[in-house]
N, C-alpha and C positions, 0 to 999 in steps of 0.2 A: 382619521389619521392626522388631518391638518390641526385639529384641536389638541391632539396629544403632543405634536411637535411644539405648539405654542406653550403648553404647560411645562414641557421639559426645558424650553428656553428660559422661562420665568424662574423655575427652580434653580437653574444653573446660575442665575444672576442674584440669588438671595444674599450672597455674602457682601454685595456692594449696593444693594438697593434697600429702601424701606418704603412703606406704603405712602409716605408723604413726599417722595422724591419725584422729580420730573422724569419724562420719558427717557429711556436709554436705548442704545442700539445693541443688538446681540445677533450673531450669525446663526442661521438655521443649519440643519444638516446638509442642505443643498447649497450652502454658501451664500444664501441671500441675506440681506439685512432686513430685520424685522423690528419695528418699533415696539418696545415693551413699555406700555404705559402704566401709570400708577394704578389705574382701575383694573387692568389685566392682572397685575401683580396681586391685587387684593382678591380678585376672583379665584386665583390659584391657592390662596390661603384659606383655612377654615374660618368661618365667621365666629369670632370670639369677642367678649366684652373688652372694653378699653378702660383699664384702671388708672391710666395716667392722671397725674395731677397731685395737688397737695391735700393732705387729709389731717383733720384735727379731732379732738375728743368729741365723741357722739353725745349730744345733749337732748335726745328725744325721750319720749315716754312710750309705753309704761316702763317702770323700773326693771321689770323682768327682761326687757329687751335693751338693757342699758349698755354703756360703753364696755363693761367688763363683767361677765358672769362666770362664776366658777363655784365648785363645791366649797362649802364652808370649811375653814381650817387649812386650806391649801393642800399641797401634795402630801401623801402619806408616806413618810420616810421609813426605810428599814433601819434596823439596829445599827448597821454599819454606817449609814448616812447620818443618823442621829449623833453618833460618836464623832464623826468628822465635823459636823456643824457645831457641836459642843466645844471641840478643840478650837475651832475658828473663833467662836465668840469669846473663849477664855483669853485669847491673845489680842483681841481688838476692843473688847468692852472697856469703856472708860477712856478711850483714846479717840483721836480724830482720824484714825486709819480706816479707810474705806476705798472701794474702787473709784468712786466719784472724786474723792479728794486726790487720788493718784492719777486722775485723768484717764481712767480705764473704763471703756464702754461696758454696758450691762451684759452683752452676749445674749444668745438665744436661750430661753424664750423671753427673757426680760426686755431685750431691745424692742421686740415687737409688742409685747403686752403692755409695756410702759409708755409707748409712743402716743402722742395726741396732744398733751400739754405743750411739749415740744413737738411740732408737727412732723409728719412723715410725708415724703414725696416719692411717687412712683414714676419711673420713666420706662415705658413699655415698648419693646421691639419684638418682632416675630420670633427671634431666637433666644431672648432672655428678658427678664425684668430686672431693673436696678431699683432697689428700695433704699432710700436714704433717710435715716433717722436723724433729725436735727440735733438731738442730744448727743454730744460727743462725736458728732459727724460719723456715726456708724453707718456702714453701707453693706448691703447684701446683694449678691447676684443670684438670681434664680434661673438656672440654665434649662432651656426648654428642649425636650425631645433630643434630637441628635447633637445638639450643641453641648450637652452634658458629657463630661469625661469621667474616667474612673476615679472616684473620690479617694481611693487609697494612694493615688499618685500625688496627693496634696497634703500639706501639713495640717494637723488639727488646728482649729481656730475657735474662739469663743462663740462666733456665729455659725460655725460649721460650714459644710458644703451642701448647697441646696440644688436639687434637680426638680424639674416640674413638667407637667403635661396638662393638656386641656381635656376635660370630660364635660362636653356640652358647654354650659355657661360658667363652669367652675374651673379655677386653676388649682390643680392638685400639686402640692409641694412637699417633698420629703427631704429632711435635713439629717446628715450624719457628720462624722468627723468632728464631733464636739470635744472640747477639753473637759476634764473633770473640773467642776466649778462649785466651790463651797461658799463663795462670797456673793451669793445671789438669793433673791426671794424664792427662787426655784432651783434648789441645789440638784445636781445630777452628776453622774459619773461619765467617763469617756465612752461608755457603752450606750448612752442614751440616744434615742432617735426622736425626731419631731415630725409630725404629720400635720399639714395645714391645708385647708380648703377655703379659697377666697371666692367671694361672690357678691353681687349687688343685692342688698336687702331692700325692704320697702323704704322709699324716700321720705324725707321730712314733709310735713304738711305743705310747706312752701315750695316743694319740689327739689330741695337740696338732696343730691345723691348720698346714699349711705352704703359704705363698703363694710362687709363683715368677713370674719375669718374664724372658722372652727379649728381649734388647735388641740392636739393630743401629744403629750410628752410621755414617752415610754422608756423605762430604765429597769432592766432585770436585776441590777445590783443595788440601786439606791431607792427605788420606789416599790412599795408593796403592790400597787396597782397603777394603771395608766392615769395620768392627770389630764382632764379635759376641761376646756373652757371656750367661750366665744368672745371675740373682741370686735367692737364696732367703731367706725370713724365716720365723720361727715365731711363732705367736700368743702374746700376753701376756694373762694374765687380770687383769681389774680394774685396767687401767693407761690413763692418757691422757698425752700428751706434756707435759713441763714447760716453763716459760718459760726462754728463753735470752737473757739480757740482756748481750750481748757488750760493748756500749759503756758500760755503767754504771760499771765500775771506773775507766775513764779519766776519766769525768765527775766521779766522787767525788774523784779525785786533784786534778783541776783546781779543784774547789770548795774543797777543803782549803787549797790554795795561796792562793786568793782570801781566805778567812777569816783565814788566818795573816797575810797582808799588811795586814789591817786590825786585827790584834791581837785577833781574836775567836775563839771556840771553836765549831766546827761541831757541830751536834747531829744533823744528818741521818745516817741509817745506810745 
């Protein structure tokens, strides 16, 4: 019974504690003060891998276990999707119009599958994972177990709404609330769903950790069959993602024009 009281106290403190915080005080049912140490908190949580850190493109061998493996030809689009893609290409081909030029992030699954050259950083907490893609400063939150809310209460986004849970040493992530997206290497409708499984793969020969994710994109409207792939990254030492100010150059160009129109010299850099 004493152990059950200790675990209940720890779980009640989860909103304000993390495994790395110093001891805190929490009252027991009998009104006594009990020290809740970081080690006690960790004992109350399931033992799971820690994916925290910065990750870049996997550079290992063999090629079959490379950074990105997927069926040849990419997703198999339905006739409806093919028509939508054709329309998109007809209005953008020969121009410089693109999501990147408009400072629009890739959205899922492109944001995840394209990460690496621009690194990805994971900040892991018991209740959620923050995934920051350096390109376009895209960020995902993967809400774990009870932290997740009803996705229908949120607006659709290019990266959707992601809920997660642990199954042994794998983090299982399901994403819904996606927008219809034609400006992507992986076109999909708003009915698309994405299933991911994150896990540690075999490390590099020098011991560098390797993170892998199996991804399945399912779409009853735009895909003839689910699209599956595996993505791998390798750990980076002493690195955190850098800022990506895509819109700043255009703003500075506009500002220079405004200063010049007034005969002034702009000093902002």
